[in-house]
N, C-alpha and C positions, 0 to 999 in steps of 0.2 A: 504493499500500499504507500501511495505516496502522498504526504499531507503536505498541502500549500502548492501544488502542482503549479508550475510554470510562473512562479513568483522567487525572488530571491531565498525567500524562506522554506524552499521545497527541501523536504528531508523524506526518506526513506522509514517506514514505521517498521518494527521488526516482525519478521515472518513468525507466524505462532497460529497453531490450530483456532486460538479463539477471534472471535470477531474483532480487530481492532477500532479504534474510536479516535477522530480528530481530536484535536484539543477544543475546548470552547472556542465556538466561533470560526473554527477551521472548518477545511474542505479535506474530503478524501476520495481520491482516485486510485481502484485497484489496478495493480501492475501483476498481470497474470506472469509467470512462468512461459519458458520456453514451447512452443508447439511442435506440432508432429510434422511441420512442413509441408512444401506445397505439391513437391514431385515426389516420383518412387525412389527410394534411398538410392537403388544403383545407377541413379542418373547425377549422383553428387557427385561431384569434379573429385577427381582421385587423390589430387595432390592435399586438397583440403582434408580428406578422411585421413590420408598418412598423417599429416599435422597433428589430428585428434587421437591419433595413436601414440604419438612423440609426447603428446601435451597428456596422457594420461587418461583422455577424456572416453576411450573405448579402448576394449582388449583387441589385441589380433584377430583373435576368434570372432568376436562379434563384427571385426571389418570384412571379414571374409564372409562371414553368414549375411548379414544385412546389407553390406555396400558392395557385396561381390567382389571387392578385392582377389588377387591371385595371392598365392604364397609368396612368390618373387615380388610382389608389389610390397606385401608386410615387411618381408625380410630386408627391403630398400629402405622402408620407414625407421626399422628399427637400427641399421646402419650409419642412420644419417645424425 
């Protein structure tokens, strides 16, 4: 949640399961997490997927299963 969006006082509220409340007189705007994307995962730029492996965002196994990378592409990402 972003309190006071589009103002110099904009601030993110804590991510919590409870419903956050803005300060008195304040406004709140939901800031949803990432989405599922628009295109099929296999169409994602392979260099970006390799970067995700290097950054620890996805495992090599998921890169192959979900994004269709080959073992050689995964090995290349891990070697960089």
